[in-house]
KOLGU-688002 format. One record per residue (C-alpha): residue in three letters; x, y, z. Coordinates in Angstrom, 3 decimals, m for minus. Example, Ala and Ser with C-alpha at 12.3 -4.5 7.8 and 13.67 -1.06 7.14 Angstrom:
BEGIN
{type ALA	xx 12.300	yy m4.500	zz 7.800}
{type SER	xx 13.670	yy m1.060	zz 7.140}
//
This chain:
BEGIN
{type MET	xx m67.181	yy 72.063	zz 19.031}
{type ALA	xx m67.747	yy 73.227	zz 15.464}
{type PHE	xx m67.842	yy 76.882	zz 16.485}
{type LYS	xx m64.511	yy 76.666	zz 18.328}
{type LEU	xx m62.996	yy 74.859	zz 15.357}
{type VAL	xx m64.133	yy 77.541	zz 12.890}
{type LEU	xx m63.108	yy 80.320	zz 15.285}
{type GLY	xx m59.644	yy 78.797	zz 15.716}
{type LEU	xx m59.145	yy 78.478	zz 11.976}
{type ALA	xx m60.339	yy 82.062	zz 11.415}
{type LEU	xx m57.968	yy 83.406	zz 14.089}
{type ILE	xx m55.042	yy 81.510	zz 12.591}
{type GLY	xx m55.917	yy 82.728	zz 9.080}
{type GLY	xx m56.362	yy 86.347	zz 10.134}
{type GLY	xx m53.226	yy 86.263	zz 12.257}
{type THR	xx m51.210	yy 84.833	zz 9.391}
{type VAL	xx m52.398	yy 87.572	zz 7.039}
{type LEU	xx m51.546	yy 90.266	zz 9.587}
{type ALA	xx m48.166	yy 88.762	zz 10.436}
{type LEU	xx m47.054	yy 88.239	zz 6.828}
{type LEU	xx m48.695	yy 90.991	zz 4.790}
{type PHE	xx m49.279	yy 93.842	zz 7.228}
{type ARG	xx m46.259	yy 93.467	zz 9.490}
{type ASP	xx m45.414	yy 97.185	zz 9.600}
{type ALA	xx m48.942	yy 98.587	zz 9.257}
{type GLU	xx m50.026	yy 100.580	zz 12.288}
{type VAL	xx m53.680	yy 100.690	zz 13.261}
{type LEU	xx m54.445	yy 102.789	zz 16.326}
{type TRP	xx m51.948	yy 101.587	zz 18.951}
{type PHE	xx m50.755	yy 98.244	zz 17.530}
{type ARG	xx m48.713	yy 96.976	zz 14.633}
{type GLY	xx m49.853	yy 94.122	zz 12.404}
{type GLY	xx m46.977	yy 91.718	zz 13.038}
{type PRO	xx m47.229	yy 91.293	zz 16.825}
{type LEU	xx m51.029	yy 91.299	zz 16.718}
{type GLY	xx m50.908	yy 88.600	zz 14.054}
{type LEU	xx m48.712	yy 86.424	zz 16.247}
{type VAL	xx m51.099	yy 86.842	zz 19.187}
{type LEU	xx m54.060	yy 85.896	zz 16.987}
{type ILE	xx m52.221	yy 82.817	zz 15.723}
{type PHE	xx m51.471	yy 81.774	zz 19.307}
{type LEU	xx m55.115	yy 82.218	zz 20.358}
{type GLY	xx m56.271	yy 80.272	zz 17.298}
{type VAL	xx m53.987	yy 77.360	zz 18.125}
{type ILE	xx m55.369	yy 77.281	zz 21.670}
{type ASP	xx m58.951	yy 77.245	zz 20.336}
{type LEU	xx m58.123	yy 74.438	zz 17.907}
{type PHE	xx m56.498	yy 72.426	zz 20.687}
{type GLU	xx m59.578	yy 72.814	zz 22.891}
{type ALA	xx m61.944	yy 71.938	zz 20.032}
{type LEU	xx m60.083	yy 68.807	zz 18.938}
{type ARG	xx m58.996	yy 67.242	zz 22.210}
{type PRO	xx m61.132	yy 64.369	zz 23.452}
{type ARG	xx m63.172	yy 65.116	zz 26.526}
{type ARG	xx m64.129	yy 62.680	zz 29.210}
{type ARG	xx m67.090	yy 64.126	zz 30.967}
{type SER	xx m68.435	yy 62.410	zz 33.985}
{type LYS	xx m72.026	yy 62.755	zz 34.995}
{type PRO	xx m72.313	yy 65.980	zz 36.979}
{type ARG	xx m72.989	yy 65.416	zz 40.638}
{type GLY	xx m74.026	yy 67.833	zz 43.284}
{type ILE	xx m71.851	yy 69.384	zz 45.916}
{type LEU	xx m72.553	yy 66.485	zz 48.298}
{type GLY	xx m71.216	yy 63.978	zz 45.766}
{type GLU	xx m68.035	yy 66.003	zz 45.312}
{type LEU	xx m67.638	yy 66.306	zz 49.071}
{type ALA	xx m68.067	yy 62.540	zz 49.456}
{type ASP	xx m65.318	yy 61.987	zz 46.877}
{type ASP	xx m63.024	yy 64.413	zz 48.682}
{type LEU	xx m63.599	yy 62.590	zz 51.966}
{type GLY	xx m63.228	yy 59.148	zz 50.379}
{type VAL	xx m66.782	yy 58.072	zz 51.101}
{type ASP	xx m68.696	yy 56.135	zz 48.459}
{type SER	xx m72.194	yy 57.441	zz 49.057}
{type ARG	xx m73.796	yy 55.392	zz 46.251}
{type ARG	xx m72.557	yy 52.100	zz 47.706}
{type ASP	xx m73.825	yy 53.006	zz 51.185}
{type ARG	xx m77.268	yy 53.828	zz 49.819}
{type ARG	xx m77.514	yy 50.478	zz 48.028}
{type GLN	xx m76.653	yy 48.611	zz 51.208}
{type ASP	xx m79.244	yy 50.595	zz 53.176}
{type ASP	xx m81.910	yy 49.861	zz 50.572}
{type ARG	xx m81.182	yy 46.105	zz 50.693}
{type SER	xx m81.368	yy 45.921	zz 54.461}
{type ARG	xx m84.901	yy 47.357	zz 54.572}
//
């Protein structure tokens, strides 16, 4: 998370400098203004991804995902089978 946060801030800072100070400067095939706006946009996306709360569920295998897709609760069925033995 810290890396994405720093990267987002660096992209926004660099994009702002390009967009404001080097608007008409041409380097190879691009001009500073449009490139600066693209960098600002990418930095905002990185900041959004770094700061949004994430709800991660415990990763399950492909069978668990398939059971969810089919509406079958495989964990409940296993518990009932274990009790009956």
